[in-house]
C-alpha positions, 0 to 999 in steps of 0.5 A, a space after each residue: 386518330 383522335 386521342 379520345 377514340 384511341 383510349 376508348 378503343 383500347 379500353 374496349 379491346 383490353 378491359 371490356 368495360 365499354 357499354 353495349 346492349 346487344 349480344 353478338 354471338 360471333 364475339 361470344 363464341 370467339 371469347 369462349 374459344 379464347 378462354 379455353 385456349 388461355 387456360 390451355 396455356 397454363 394447363 397443360 402448356 406451362 406445366 409441361 414446359 416448366 416440368 421438362 426444364 427442372 430435374 426429374 426429382 422435381 417434375 411433379 412439384 412444378 406440375 402441382 404448383 401450376 395446378 394449385 395456382 389455377 385453383 387458388 386464383 379461381 377462388 380469389 377471382 370469384 371472391 374479390 380479385 375480379 372486383 379489385 381489378 375491374 370494378 369502380 374503386 370510388 375515390 381510389 379508382 385510379 389505383 384499385 377497384 372496389 368491392 362492388 363486384 365481390 362474390 360476382 355480385 350482380 352478375 347474371 346470365 343476362 349481364 353483358 360486357 361489351 357485346 358478350 356475356 359478362 360471365 365469359 369476360 370474367 372467365 377470360 380475364 381469370 385465365 390471365 390472372 392464373 397464368 401470370 401467377 403460375 409464371 412466377 413458379 419458374 423463378 423459385 422452382 426446385 427449392 420453395 416450400 409448397 406451403 410458402 408457395 400457396 401463401 405467396 400466391 394468395 397475397 401476390 395475386 391480391 396485392 400485385 396482380 389486381 391493382 396493376 391490372 386495374 391501372 391498365 385495364 380497369 380504368 386506372 391511372 395508366 389507362 387515363 395516360 394512354 398507356 398501351 398494353 394490349 394483352 399483358 406486357 406489363 400486367 402479365 409478363 413484367 409483373 411475373 418477371 420482376 416477381 420471379 427475379 425478386 423471389 430468386 434473390 430472396 430465396 437464394 440459389 439452388 444448391 450447387 448453382 452456378 458450378 453444378 450443371 442443371 440441365 432440363 430432365 426432359 426436353 420432349 416435355 418442354 417442347 410439347 409444352 412450348 407448342 401448347 403455349 404457342 397455340 394457346 397464345 392465339 387466344 391470349 392475344 387474339 381474344 384480347 380484342 374481345 370481338 371476332 373481327 379484323 383486330 382479332 385477326 391482326 392480333 393473331 397474325 402478328 402473334 404468330 409472326 412475333 413467335 416465329 421471329 423470336 425463335 429464329 432470332 434466338 437460334 441465330 444467336 446460338 448458332 453464331 456464338 456456339 456453332 450449333 443451335 439448340 432445341 431449348 434455345 429455339 423454344 425459349 426464343 419462341 416464348 420470348 417472341 410471344 411475350 414481347 409481341 403481347 403488349 403490341 399485338 393489337 397496335 402494330 402490323 406484321 412488319 413491326 411484329 417481325 422486328 419486335 420478334 427478332 429483337 426479342 430473340 437477340 435481347 432476351 438471349 443476352 439477358 439470360 446470360 447476364 442474369 446467370 453469368 454476370 449477376 449470378 442470380 438463379 432465376 431457375 427457368 429464366 422468367 425475368 430475362 424472357 418475360 420481364 425483359 421481353 415484356 418491357 421491350 415490347 412495351 417500348 417498341 410498341 411506341 415505335 411501331 404503333 406509328 401508322 407510317 410503320 403499319 400500326 394503328 396510329 398515335 392518339 391526337 397530340 401524341 407522337 413517338 416521343 410522348 408515347 414512349 414517355 408514357 410507356 416508360 412511366 408505366 413500365 417503371 411504375 409497374 416494375 417498382 411496385 411489383 418489386 417492392 410488394 413482392 419483397 414485402 410479401 416474401 418477407 411476411 410469408 417467411 415469418 409464417 412458414 420457411 420459404 425454402 426446403 432444407 438442403 437435404 430435402 432439396 437434394 432428395 427432390 421436392 416430389 418426395 419431400 413435399 408430396 410423397 410421390 415420384 414422377 418416374 418409377 426408375 
């Protein structure tokens, strides 16, 4: 496969910037469905998943944060974030888009992006921006002041998500290098994971961590949310093909395989180490499998997905224990070890299993496993470095405007009451 062809296909699949002059109703219908599925991942999927994992005094605070982020990012996306991610940035186009599409200027009912209306491409990509920002909530859950969370989400969406999205999907420098990230291993999972880790370190641990046990208050809520995430992920990865075709079908298939393998891998590790598998472990492994297969979902086959998913279950299991027990960092809901490590693992393994000999779509002309692995590593390190630096600066700036975390008394009483004057449960 020629390098130019691969880059063109990847651009069409993930950025939707390829030109076309004919509306395809099947592609449009699939994108409409996928957009709803991806939003369903955040509301109610991620909200319930996270809500069940925190203490009963903080369940509403997590739900409130997820809902609020959906509104905040939507405002930003319409005003300027979409433009920064996907428009031409002129002299700075390698790094960030411009303001040509601010306030969605020029977008009409007849505007096309590929074979679908530009409006549905805008909405589809918006749901990715929403869930990325919402994932970070798990890093500072149960201790961040609501006003600080709002300001942080605004700045992070503009200064981290928009430029990284442009690098990979909007025609930036990583796209030019041939970086492979089908549906968000770097753009979504790595950025969210690194941001959550930095936030956890800057804010410090929850009161009582690590001596005091902090079990989930409602595993049934978490399992329900996990199931919604699993279903919604078919739109997340399958929809990133931007067409109702074989590529979308393969992405959907390998997504399911990766999720299943991740769940089984994590379950096996718990069974071996502790003698019994846990419900929390199997759903966490499933999410790890999904996050890890995401960057490779449009480039690998079922066998590659099986191995990637199993690797996710094992690697993310140990990453979680290292973060909490060795480094003693209170990443409350394991965002970095699941999404940051999982996304990184998927980006690197994509360079292996994209090989046609292993069932993948094949390397670009002049690229082999080694050179593709090098490109993936460059993209991974650059994304992690920029995210870490920018997130740290944003948190410090926000801290100058409003305190980042609640007082110890408010934390003990719970954020539901102290931040929102409400209770999740009457007794």
